[in-house]
C-alpha positions, 0 to 999 in steps of 0.5 A: 532517522528521528522518531517522528520521521519514523512514524511518518514513514511507517507505511513502508511495512510489508503486508503480503496479500496472496493473489489466489488465497488468503491466510485462514484464522489462527494461521492454520492454512490457506483459503481460496480467494475468489476475488484474486487478481490472478483471475485477470492477469498473470501475477508476479510478486516481488518482495521489495526492498531486500530484507522484507518478507523472505527476501535476503541478500548475500551483500550485507552492505545492501541493507545499510544502503537502502534508498529509492534509487537502489530499490528501483535498480534492484527491482529492474535487475530482477525483472530483466533476469526473470524475463530471460529465465521465462522468455515466453512472457516477454511479449505480454503487456506488462503493468506494475502495481503496488500500495502504500510506499509503493507510491514511490517504488512503482512509479520509480520502477516504471520510470526506470523501465521506460528509460531503459526501453528507449532502445526497443531492440535491446534484449532488456526491453520490457513491454511496459504499458502502465502502472496503478498504485493504491493509497500511495505515498506520493508527495511529502507536502501533500501527504502530510497536509492531507493526513492532518486535514483528514484526522480533523475532518473525520473527528479524530482530533479537535478544532484546537489541535488542527488550528495548532497544526496549521499554525506550527507546521510548514509541511513544505519543510521536510524537517518539522519543528519541535512544535509541529512534531508535538502537534502531529504526535497528538494525531498519532496518539489518537490513532493509537486507539483505533486502526489508522489504516482503517479508521471505522474498523474494529482493532484486533484485540485478541492479543491485547494486554491493555484489556482487563483480566475479565476482558482477556478471559472473554476474548480467550474463550470466545475467539471464534465468535469475536472474530466472526463479529468483527469480520461481519462489522468491518467487511474483513478480519482486522486480525489478518496480519496476526494470522499471516505471521503465524502461518509464514513462520511455520517450518513446513510452510517455509520448507514448501516455499523454499524460503529461508533455505539460505539461513540468511533471514535475520529472524521471524517473518514479519508483516512489518520490518522495523529493521528495514524501516529504520535503515531506509534513507527517505530522500525523495520528497515527491514523485509528481515529476515522474507522473508528469513524465510518464503520463506525457509518454502515454503510459496508462496511470491509475491511482486508487484510494480506500477512503477510510485510510487515515495514514495515506488518506484520500485527501492527500491523493486528491491534492497530489493529483490536482497538483499535476494540473491535468485537464478533466476528461470525465467529471467526478462521479459514482461507480457501482457494485451490486447496485451500491455505490462502490466509490467515486472516480474522475478521469483526467486526460492522462490518468484516472483517480478512483476511490473505494468506499469504506476501504482502508489502506489495503483495498484488496484486503478490505474490499476484495470484490471492489478491488477485482472490478477495479483491476479489471477496468484498469487492465482493459482500459475501461471505465468503471461501471456507472449505472446500477 
């Protein structure tokens, strides 16, 4: 895969978010998460595709054959066998959720379950009711167009760069020209200086090697104060992923999780797996036909978007949803938490799109209270709160 394509697809990285707890500073332990989604439902976490996190395969060729179809079949096989193992949950309403590149995984898995469910008497029947995705990669054309437009409209790049992108880039062509790659790389170079996944939050600088020696000494001697300040400023700790890697690579933690008992993990637990990213075959360009099909089938479909994400920005998602051509049921309006605007939403006949104000790429991490309200409304098929 070309370098530019790899940068465009880096959202396939895995960030583990525990439903009931979060990793404490310096990876010391777990902390109770008062906004865990397990308050609203029984949760089943699946590390996917195989090879990320603590997942592994006994068939080495699996890792060289990764693509969307393989991942959907693999996940479906897991679900069928899980319900066989725990039949007491089989009749429960079942919903699928995910973020980022799960914008592909989730609808594709839902589509596969829907197709295999056509024989309702089959032992493999799953009581699927809908799916919800956050800041999801959905359609290559709209995702790329929105990424460029968002960077310009949020002052990441100049008017001149944006004009150059509009002139040289035809995002309907999945193979970008050299001129387009060069123009788009300007956006990514600017995002290297900030957090593309949460453009208004501070970057984690605890392990920075670019800072001057006095700066490094300051951070080393004042880590707790520094972490407190950035957490207060941004609403979450941007060094969270570093804590997660420290925690999940502890021997006693892996033993407690019964992880890596096989010895098949290729190395340390990582938030992002470059090995999987570089071997994945990104061949599906649009998930929109699946949306149309499953909306017509009557499944509950929601899309939410943290509006401070530069990687899969809200502009991209709006383009994707609008392309479905659904009639509007309830106009764009604000929703509230603690008398403050938490975001906006629009209800279509067939699906709902929600924004979360000030959240980045991972809403439950950046805005956990808003995320809990959101998943509650989705599961109950209710409207988000529209009054203060």
